[in-house]
C-alpha positions as CSV (number, residue, x, y, z in Angstrom):
1,M,5.6,12.3,23.4
2,L,4.3,10.6,20.3
3,D,0.6,9.8,20.1
4,L,-0.6,6.6,18.5
5,S,-2.3,8.5,15.7
6,Q,0.9,10.3,14.9
7,I,2.7,7.0,14.6
8,T,0.0,5.6,12.3
9,D,0.0,8.7,10.1
10,F,3.8,8.5,9.8
11,L,3.6,4.8,8.9
12,K,0.9,5.5,6.3
13,G,3.0,8.2,4.7
14,L,6.0,5.9,4.6
15,A,3.9,3.2,3.1
16,A,2.5,5.5,0.5
17,V,5.9,6.9,-0.6
18,S,7.5,3.4,-0.8
19,S,4.5,2.0,-2.7
20,V,4.8,4.9,-5.2
21,L,8.5,4.0,-5.7
22,I,7.7,0.3,-6.1
23,L,4.8,0.9,-8.5
24,S,7.0,3.3,-10.6
25,Y,9.8,0.8,-10.9
26,G,7.3,-2.0,-11.5
27,G,5.6,0.0,-14.3
28,F,9.0,0.8,-15.9
29,T,10.0,-2.9,-15.7
30,L,6.7,-4.0,-17.2
31,M,7.1,-1.6,-20.2
32,T,10.7,-2.3,-21.0
33,S,11.2,-5.9,-20.1
34,Q,11.4,-8.5,-22.9
35,N,11.5,-11.5,-20.6
36,P,8.0,-12.9,-19.9
37,N,9.0,-14.3,-16.6
38,T,10.2,-11.0,-15.3
39,R,7.0,-9.3,-16.5
40,N,4.8,-11.9,-14.7
41,E,6.8,-11.5,-11.5
42,W,6.4,-7.7,-11.6
43,K,2.7,-8.0,-12.4
44,E,2.2,-10.0,-9.2
45,I,4.3,-7.5,-7.2
46,V,2.2,-4.6,-8.6
47,V,-1.1,-6.3,-7.7
48,G,0.2,-7.1,-4.2
49,V,1.3,-3.5,-3.6
50,M,-2.1,-2.2,-4.8
51,I,-4.0,-4.7,-2.5
52,G,-1.8,-3.9,0.5
53,L,-2.1,-0.1,0.0
54,S,-5.9,-0.3,-0.3
55,L,-6.1,-2.4,2.8
56,L,-3.9,0.0,4.7
57,F,-6.1,2.9,4.0
58,L,-9.4,1.0,4.4
59,A,-8.4,-0.6,7.7
60,P,-9.8,2.3,9.9
61,L,-13.1,2.2,8.1
62,I,-13.3,-1.5,8.4
63,A,-12.5,-1.4,12.1
64,Q,-15.1,1.4,12.7
65,T,-17.7,-0.6,10.8
66,L,-17.1,-3.8,12.7
67,S,-16.7,-2.2,16.2
68,G,-19.4,0.4,15.8
69,G,-17.2,2.9,17.5
70,N,-15.2,5.9,16.5
71,Y,-11.8,4.3,15.7
72,C,-9.2,6.8,14.7
73,A,-11.7,9.6,14.6
């Protein structure tokens, strides 16, 4: 039976792989696009992915700090 930590590890891995793909495509689009509207749209997407990824990996630390416990230890 799956443990909660196994599920969260799988979801973190899935998020990391999908974010790498999105960031790669976004970087390619930013370098090659001549349309300023497309570039601004992808800049916002890239920033959003970076913020989401950092929150994903900092969430256990934040939860541990706020609760004072051993969350996901």
